[in-house]
N, C-alpha and C positions, 0 to 999 in steps of 0.2 A: 363671377359674371356668367349668366346662362349662355349656352351654346346656341348659335344661330343655325338656321337650316343650311346656309351656305358652308359653315364650318363642318357641320356633320357631313355634308356631301363630299367635301374635300378630303375628310378623314376616310370615309368609306372607299374612296378611290385608291387609297393606299392599303386596304385590308383585302386579303384574298378570302373568299372567292368573289366578293362584290366587285373587285376591280375589273372583272371581265364582263360585267353586265352593261347593256346598252345605256347610254346616257339618260334617256327619258325614263327607263326602269329604275335607275339609281336615283334620279331626282324624286320619283314618286316614293321610293323607299325612305329617303331622308326625311320626307315630310311626315312619315308615320312613326319615326323613331322618337322614343321619350327619353330624354337625358335625366339621370338621377345621380345625385351627390350621396356619397357614403363617407362617414368619418372612420378613422382607424379604430378597430375593434367592433364595428357594427356588423351584426348578421345580415346578410343580404337575403338569404333565404335558408329556411331550415329543412331538414330531411322530411320528405313526405308532404311538403306543402305544395299547393298548386302554383305552377310557374306562369307568370305573366307573359313570358316570351323567352327569346334568347338574349343573353347578355354579351356585349362587347366592351372591353376595358378601353376607355379613351385616355384615362389618366390614372396611375397608381397601381397597387398590387392587390391580389386577392388570393386567399388560402382556401383550398378545397379539401374537405375531410370526408371520409366514408362513414357509414353507419355505425362504426365502432370508434369514431373519433380519431382515426389515424389519417395523417396528412398524406394525400396522393398527389397534390400539385400546388405549386406556387405560380400563379399567372401574372403576366404583366401586360403592357400596352399592346393592343391588337388581338389579344387572345380573346376567344369566345368561351362561354360555358353555359350549361343548362340544357344543351341540345339532346343529350342522352335521355333525360327524363321527359323532355318535351316530345320526343319522337316515339316514346314508349306509351305512357298513358297521361302525360301532362303534368305528372307529380315528380318533384325533385328526388333523385336518387343519391344525392350527396348533400352536404351542408357547406355554405360558403361564407367567408368572413373577410372584410377588408382589413388588410394588415397595415395599410397606409390610407391616408385621405385619398379618395378615389372618385373619379367621374365615370359612370357607367352609361352605355347607350342600350336601351331595351327595344328590340324589335318585336312587336306584339305577336303572340302565338299564331293568330290567324293569317297575318301577313307573312310569317316565316313559312307556314305550311303552303301557302300559295306560291311563294317563291320556289320552294322545293318541287312543287308539282309542275311548274312552268319552265323552269331553267336547269338544264342538265348540269352545268358546272356547280351550281349550289347543291343540287341532290347528290352528285358524286362526292362532293367535298364532305357533307355531313352524314351521309349514309354509310355506316360502318360495315354493313352486311355486303357480301359478295354475291349472295344468292340470286338477286335479280338483276345483276349487271350482265351485259352481253358476254357470252362465252368466248374466250379467246380461240377455243376450238372451232367455233363457227366462223369467227372473224378472221382468224389467221390460217386455218387449215382448209376447211371445205370451201371458204370463200376465195382462196388463192391457189389451191393445188389443182392442177390439170387432171382430167380424168385419166389420161393415158399413163399416169404414174401408179394408179392403184386398180385399174380395171383387170378382169380376168381375160388374158389373151388367149387366142385360139379356142374359142367357145365350142362346145360340143354341138355338132349339127346333124341333121338328117334331111332326107328328101320329103317333100309334101306328100308323096304317094305312099310313104311307109305307113305301116299299121300302128295303131295306138299301143298294141302289145310290143312291138319292135321299139317304139319310143320309151315305153316303161322300162324295158330291159336296158336301154342305153342310159336312162337316168339312174337306175339302180347300179349298174356296173361302174359308172363314172361318178356316182355320189353327187349329182347335181340336181338342182330344183327346177331347171328350165332347159329347153332345147331350142336352137335357132333353126328355122327351116330355110334352106338356101337353094338357089338355082345357080350352080357354079359358085362364084363368090358373093353373088347378089342375095341380100337378105329378102325373103318373102313372107315370113311369118314367125311367130314365136309360140311355143307350147310350154306351159308351166304346170307345176304340181296342182295349182288351183284349177286349172283346166281339166286335168285328169280326174280330179275328185268331183268337180261341179258339173262337168259336161259328159264325162264318160261313165264314171261309177254311178252318179246320181240318176243319170238317165238310162242306166243298165244297157249301154250300147255294146255291140259285139266287139271282141277284141281285134277283129280284122277291119274295123272302121279306119278309113285313111286319116292321117293326122290333118290333112287339109280341111276335113269337115269339122274339127274342133279347135284348131289353132286360131290365134289372132293374126289376121292378115294385116300387112303394112303397119306394123307396130311403131309406136313413138320411138324415135332414135335421137342419139346426140353425137356430136363429133368428138374426136379425141382431144381437141383443144378446148372443150367445154370444161368448166370448173366443177368441183364437187357439189357446191350449192346448186348449181343447175340441175344435177341429177336428183338431189333431195327435193327441190321444188317441183320437179316433174312427177316424182313418186307421190308426193303429198297431194298435188292437184288431181292427178289421174288415178290415184288409189292403185298403184301398181308396184310390184316388188322387184322388177327387173327392167333394166334399160339397155338394149343393144347399142354398141358403139360402132358407127359406120363412117368410113372415110371414103367420100364419093359414093359409089355404089357398092363398095366392098365392106363386108363384115370384118372387123378387126378385133372386136372384144365385146364383154358385157359386164354390167355392174349390177350387183344385187343389194338389197338392204343390208345383208350381212357384211358385204364389202365395206359399206359405209360405217357401220357400227363397230367393226373391228379395226378400222383404219389406223387409229391411234395405237392400237395394241399389237399390230402386225409384227413390229420388231421385237417386242417382248415375247411374243409367241414363238418366233423363230429362235430366240436365244434359249428358251425353255426346250424346244425341240432338239436343238443341237446338243445341249447339256445332257439331256435324257438318253441320247444315243452315244455320248462320248465314251471312248475306251479307257481313258485315265485322266488323272487330275491335270496333266499338261494340256490335253485337248480342251478341257473345261476352262483352263486358264485364258486361253485364246478367245473364248467366248465371253467370259465375264469381264474381260478388258474393254468390252464394247458397252458396259453398263453406263459409263459417264455420257457417252453419246446417246444412249437411249434416254437418259435423264433429260438431256438437252432437248431431244425431239419431243418428248412428252410435255416438258414445261413450255417450250415454244408453241406447242399446239394447244395450250391452255388447259391441259388435263388438271383437275383438282388434285390438291396435294395427296389426299387419301388414295387417289387412283395411282398416282405416281409411285408412292411408297409401297402400295400393295403389289404393283407389277414388279418392282424391283425386288421386293421380299420373295415373291414367287419364284424368281430365278435362284435366290439363295436356298429356298426350300428344295427346289429340284436338284441343285447341286449336291445338297446334304443327302437327299434320298438316293441319288445316283452313287454317291461315295459309299454310303451304307451298303448298297447292293454289291458294289465292287469289293468291299471288304468281306462280305459273306462269300463272294466267289473265291476270294483268296484263302480265307480262314476256314471255310466250310460252314454248315448250318450252325446257328447259335445253340448252345447246349440247353438254354432255358428261354422262355419268353422275355423280351426286353423292350424298352421304349426310349428312343432318342427324342429329347425335347430341346427347344430353343427358348431362351429368355432374352431379356434386353429388347432392343429394337426389332430383332427378327421375331421374337415372341409376340410383339405387339403389331407385327406387319407394318412397321414404320421405318424401314431401312431407306437411306438416302444414297448419295454418291460416295459416302465414306462410312465404313462400318467395321467393327471388330466382331468376333464371334463370342457368344455367350451360350453355352449349352450344357447338358447334363444327360446322365443315363439313369433310368429307373429299371431295376432288374427284378425278376421273380423272386420271391422268398425261397425258392428252391435252389438258388444259385449256390455254389460252393465257393469257398475262398480261392481255391484253385482256379476255378472258371473266371472269377472276377479279377484276379490278378493276372491271369493268363489271356484267355480269349478276348474278354471284354476290355482289357486294357490295351490289347493290340488293335481291337476294332476302334476304340476311341482315338488312338494315336493315328491310325490310318486316316480316319475321317477328318480330325482336326488338322493334320498336316496337309491334307488335300484342300480343305477350306483356306488355309493360309496361303497355299500356292495360288488359289483363285482370288486372292485379294482380301479375304476376310481374316484380318491379322489376329494373331493370338491376343486373348483377352489380357490386358495389363494386370487385372486382379486375379488371374488364374481361374476364373469362373468358367471352366471347361471340363468336359467329361474325362479329359486326360488326367485331371486331379482326382486321386482315389476318394477324396471327400465327396465328390459329385458323381460318383459311379458306384451306387449302393443299392441294396434290395429295397423293395417297397416298404418293409417294416422300419428300416432305418430312416427313410424319408419321413415317415409318419413321426418318428421320434424327433427328427429335426424340426419339423413344423410346430409339434407340441411344445418343444423347448423354447423356440423363438417367441411363440405366443405367451407362454406362461412366464417367461423371464425376458422381457424386451429390453435387454441391454443394447448399447450402440451398435455392436456388431450384429445383433439379432435383427435390428431394425433394417440395417442395410441389407442383410440377406434376405429378409422377408420381402422387402421391396422388390428385389430382383426376382425372387421366386415367384411372387404373385402374378408375374407376367409370363408364366410358363405357357408353352403351346406345343402339343404333340407334333412331331414331324415324320418319324419313321418307326415302325414296330407295332407292338400290341398296345393300342390306345386304352384298352380296358385297365391297364396298370394305373392310369392317371384319373379316370372318371371319378371314382369314389374319393380319392385323395383330395381332389380339387374341391368337391362339394363339401366334404367333411371339414376340410381346413377353413373354407370360408365361413361355414357355420360356427365353428369354434371361435374363430378370430373376432367375428362380428359380435359375439356375446361377451367378449372380454373388454371391457371399457377402458382399462389401463393400457392394453396393447393398442387399441384404437387411438387413444390419446398420444401414445408414443409415435405411432405412424403419422399422425397429423403433424406433430412436432417435427419429425424427421423430414416430412414432406415440405415443411415451410423453410428449410434451410436453403433452398434454391429461390432466389427472389428475382423479379423482373428488374431490368437495368434501368431504373428510373432516377433521374436527378430532379431535385425539387424545382429548380428554376427552369421548368418547361423544357428540359433537355434530357439526355441520356447519361446514365452512369456507365462510362466506358472503362475498359481494362486500363488500369493505370500504369503498368510497366511491362517490360519483356517484349517478345517478338510481336505480339498482337496489341500493343499499346494503342489506346485511342480507338479500339474496335469493340463491337458488341459480340458476345459469345451467344449466338442464336441458338445453340443447343442447351447449355446448361442454364443460362438465363432467359431463354426464349421459350423453347418447347417444353423443357423438363419441368418447370413449375406447373404446367398444365398436365403433363403426364402424371406427376405426383397427385394432383387434385383428382384426376380421373381414377387413379388407384384407390384413394381413400373412399371416393364415392362408391367404387365397386365393392370395397370391403364392407362399408356401412350397409349397403343394400343387398349383400351376398350375390353380386352380379357376376356371371361367369365370363363375360366379354373380356378379352385381353387388349383389344385395339382401343386406344385412347378416345377417338371420336365416338366409337360404338359405346364406350363406357359413359361418355357424357350424355349421349342420347338416351341410353338406358336409365341413367340416373334422373333424367328429367321425367321420363315416362313412369318411373317408380316413385316420384315425389321426393326423392333424396335432395334435389335442388329445384328451385322454383322454375317455372316456364321461362319467365323473363330473364332471371339470372343465368339460367342454363343457355338460352339463346344468345345472350351477350357473350358468354364464355366460348361457345362454339364459333361465333363470328370472330372473336379475338384469336382463337386457335387457328382458324383458317387463314387469317391474315399473316400471323407470325410464321406459321409453317410454310405458307406459300412464298413469303419474302425470303425465308431461308433457302428454299429450293431455287427460287429465281437468282439468288446470289451464286449458288453452286453452279447453275446453268451458265451464268456469265463467265465464271472462271473456266469452265469447260470450253466454252466458245473462244476464250482467249488462249487456250492451250495450257491452262494451269490445272494442277490437281485440286478438286473441289475440298473446301473445308467449311467450317461453321463461323468464321470470323468476318463480320461485316462492318465496314466503315460507314457511320452515319452520313458522311460527306458524299457518298456514293448515291444517297437517296435524294429525290426532289423534296422540296419543302412540303408538298402535299403528301408524299409517302411517309415522311418523318412524322407529320402530324397524326396520321392514321395509326402508324406503328406505335407511337407513344400512347395514344388512346387505348390501343389494344392492351399494352402493358399495364395501364391503369385499371382496366377491367380485371385482369389477372390478379393484380395486387388486391383489388377490392374483394374478389372471391377468396383469396387466401385469408384476407382479414376476417371475412365472414365465417370461414370454417375454423379459423384459430380462435375465435370467441364463442364457438358453438360447443356442442356436447363433447365432454371428455377432454377438453384441451388442457394441457399442463401449464402452469405458470412458469 
């Protein structure tokens, strides 16, 4: 029996996001929907065909397969499908088939796009990209943080009758880009670097010109109770780079554009500074203990995941370099050139709130066995012990410079890579995967430059090795259950949880590494690899963009989970319970996993894949 418009309306009222639309909008929508019946086994649409609109399942079940025929979803009542292709170019990126007799509701493409344009709840639900969403950084930090928490207090001042030369000396000595002119505590004007260049130098004024002749009198000011966005808006509207902060008539501070741009990174910069000046590992340990709080601050401020992990990795890099320097102070100068490298998440600049250490040493070929087993073994132990004390625990797989296997001359490293590439046995695949993420940290970087480029070139030309790397990379799969759910951990301490590392970000890390190998791309960071692969044509623009969006969502969900744990006083980990997510977030996360699975399927059926 055909569905009536009233039946369609009542059904839409039970389906998100249509359930939040005004009644008149929903009624108009119901009138545009076309019901369609499908028998078990019927193809609803084929890959690459033009989509008539978005499909909503009213009754029955539908199977979704990718371009290689692999099932990515089994959908049931109230599930939608077809939106991915519709939002891209209007053509299906999957194939769908009714697995039971089904009744489908089709919202025409034109109506769907109009709905997306006019109603934010619908746009937010279907738009898998985070790029055009309002930044939490603006919404939660600048929009809510008072100026007095980040303004520069006690700004440098001078009298209006001072000369421009005296003002320039003050700016130079205090390393500031502006001076406030005061009469007692009262602000009378401001002088900036731009004033000095545009009004003094450009006009060739004498150096004894009084500041009052070139300063900006009665400048725009704000109160300490103003919020960060007030400062930003004033700067944008007035095209100025400095805003004095005044309480009553008294000058109490100043905010520059630099203060705004580094607001989110102030804490990380402070940690880096303290570590760089630390006398020993014990001092560093007190600093690195604040990393979880930094993670919480950055995530709460809305910083993108690649910024959060980069800042956290910068701290690990600084700790490593400081420990290397302290080791040299203790042991004396190195007998030959050497290079300390990081691999794993530190090598990719993707560390989160929980990380082990993965590192190695490349030594000059002039090194003797005595130096390698003596000086460099001691240096490796000093640095690795220090990193462990700082919370970067020893690698469970002993992938560390303290292992003699990973403290070798350059010529030995070349033999390692040659052997892994020419004979890609399982251990070779694992080691190559780790070592392709190497990044120089401290020492003579020239030891790595040719090794990296030569190895990439050799590996890319070996189709068997590439095929093995692809096969190895596909061992980590997204946690997808067929019945529109997740495949959670089945037993043990983390039963019914998702492993957001090994089944979340790692499958994308593996894809990025294979793309880098195929395109001989030198980038180590996963997001940088994906972008470089798109630019080099290794992946299509549309597929690469979908994968980037999926990566951003998965990585940010992982960090948000860790931040919530820190807020609750718990140690951060990678195990997320789906029940902690809203229905909206679960839907988006699952769609992101579907994208990853589709990209794995594509590369698995591509060039060089082993059966």
